C-alpha positions as CSV (number, residue, x, y, z in Angstrom):
1,M,7.6,0.6,21.0
2,S,5.8,-1.6,23.8
3,E,7.5,-4.9,24.9
4,K,4.0,-6.1,26.3
5,K,2.5,-5.8,23.1
6,G,5.4,-7.7,21.6
7,A,5.2,-10.0,23.5
8,K,1.7,-10.5,22.6
9,V,2.9,-10.7,18.7
10,F,5.5,-13.1,19.5
11,K,2.9,-15.6,21.3
12,Q,0.2,-15.5,18.3
13,K,2.7,-15.7,15.3
14,C,6.1,-16.5,16.0
15,S,5.6,-19.0,19.1
16,Q,4.7,-21.9,17.5
17,C,7.7,-22.1,15.4
18,H,10.2,-20.4,17.5
19,T,11.7,-20.5,20.9
20,V,13.3,-17.4,23.1
21,E,15.0,-18.6,26.4
22,E,18.4,-19.6,26.9
23,G,18.9,-23.3,26.2
24,G,15.9,-23.3,24.5
25,A,14.5,-25.8,21.9
26,H,14.6,-25.2,17.8
27,K,11.7,-26.0,16.9
28,Q,10.6,-25.2,13.3
29,G,12.4,-22.5,13.7
30,P,15.3,-21.8,15.4
31,N,15.7,-20.8,19.6
32,L,16.3,-16.7,19.5
33,Y,18.1,-16.0,22.7
34,G,21.3,-14.6,21.7
35,F,20.6,-13.5,18.1
36,F,20.6,-10.1,18.1
37,G,23.7,-8.7,16.8
38,R,24.6,-12.1,15.4
39,Q,25.3,-13.0,11.7
40,S,22.1,-15.5,10.6
41,G,22.5,-18.4,10.2
42,L,24.6,-19.6,13.6
43,A,22.3,-20.7,16.0
44,D,23.9,-23.9,16.9
45,G,21.6,-27.6,16.7
46,Y,19.1,-25.4,13.9
47,S,19.1,-26.3,10.2
48,Y,19.1,-23.6,8.4
49,S,19.1,-22.7,4.5
50,T,21.7,-21.9,2.3
51,A,20.0,-18.6,1.5
52,N,20.6,-18.0,5.3
53,K,23.8,-18.8,6.2
54,K,25.0,-17.1,3.0
55,S,23.2,-13.7,3.7
56,G,25.8,-12.4,5.8
57,I,23.0,-10.2,7.8
58,M,23.9,-8.7,11.0
59,W,21.0,-8.7,13.0
60,G,19.5,-5.7,14.8
61,E,16.3,-3.6,15.2
62,D,16.7,-2.2,10.9
63,T,17.8,-5.7,9.8
64,L,14.8,-7.5,11.5
65,F,12.4,-4.4,10.9
66,D,13.1,-4.9,7.2
67,Y,13.3,-9.1,7.4
68,L,10.1,-8.9,9.6
69,E,7.8,-7.1,6.9
70,N,8.0,-9.9,3.9
71,P,10.6,-13.0,5.4
72,K,10.6,-14.6,2.0
73,K,11.5,-11.4,0.0
74,Y,14.5,-10.1,2.4
75,I,16.3,-14.1,2.3
76,K,15.5,-15.2,-1.2
77,G,15.4,-18.8,-0.4
78,T,15.0,-19.0,3.1
79,K,12.6,-22.0,4.5
80,M,11.1,-19.3,6.8
81,V,7.4,-19.9,5.9
82,F,6.1,-17.1,7.4
83,A,3.9,-14.5,5.1
84,G,5.7,-11.1,7.5
85,I,3.9,-8.5,9.6
86,K,3.0,-5.4,7.6
87,K,2.0,-2.9,10.4
88,D,4.9,-0.9,11.2
89,K,3.7,-0.6,15.1
90,E,3.4,-4.4,15.7
91,R,6.6,-4.8,14.1
92,K,9.0,-2.5,16.3
93,D,6.4,-3.8,19.5
94,L,7.7,-7.7,18.6
95,I,11.0,-6.0,18.5
96,A,11.5,-4.1,21.9
97,Y,10.3,-7.5,23.0
98,L,12.9,-9.5,21.2
99,K,15.7,-7.5,22.1
100,K,14.8,-7.7,25.9
101,T,14.1,-11.1,26.2
102,C,17.1,-13.1,23.6
103,A,19.9,-10.3,25.0
104,A,22.7,-12.9,25.4
């Protein structure tokens, strides 16, 4: 897994809707700082879908790997408008980047 390649994936596919720095603003999607190991739907100040809040998902490498492949299939009713990342390697690189960058 490459954090450097993951940073590139984040910039291309995620940064339009998400920020990663501590105290970063919510955009169309929530700020992702500190989300590893946290239950979905709990970032302060962001208006999540009911589906996301009730999913009970704890964010970790395995759940993110599956979620990022097809968010709408993984959390039916999510408002995340993203087709997903089909390539395993891209998802793994992105997760490596997020794990380091978003660590609280």
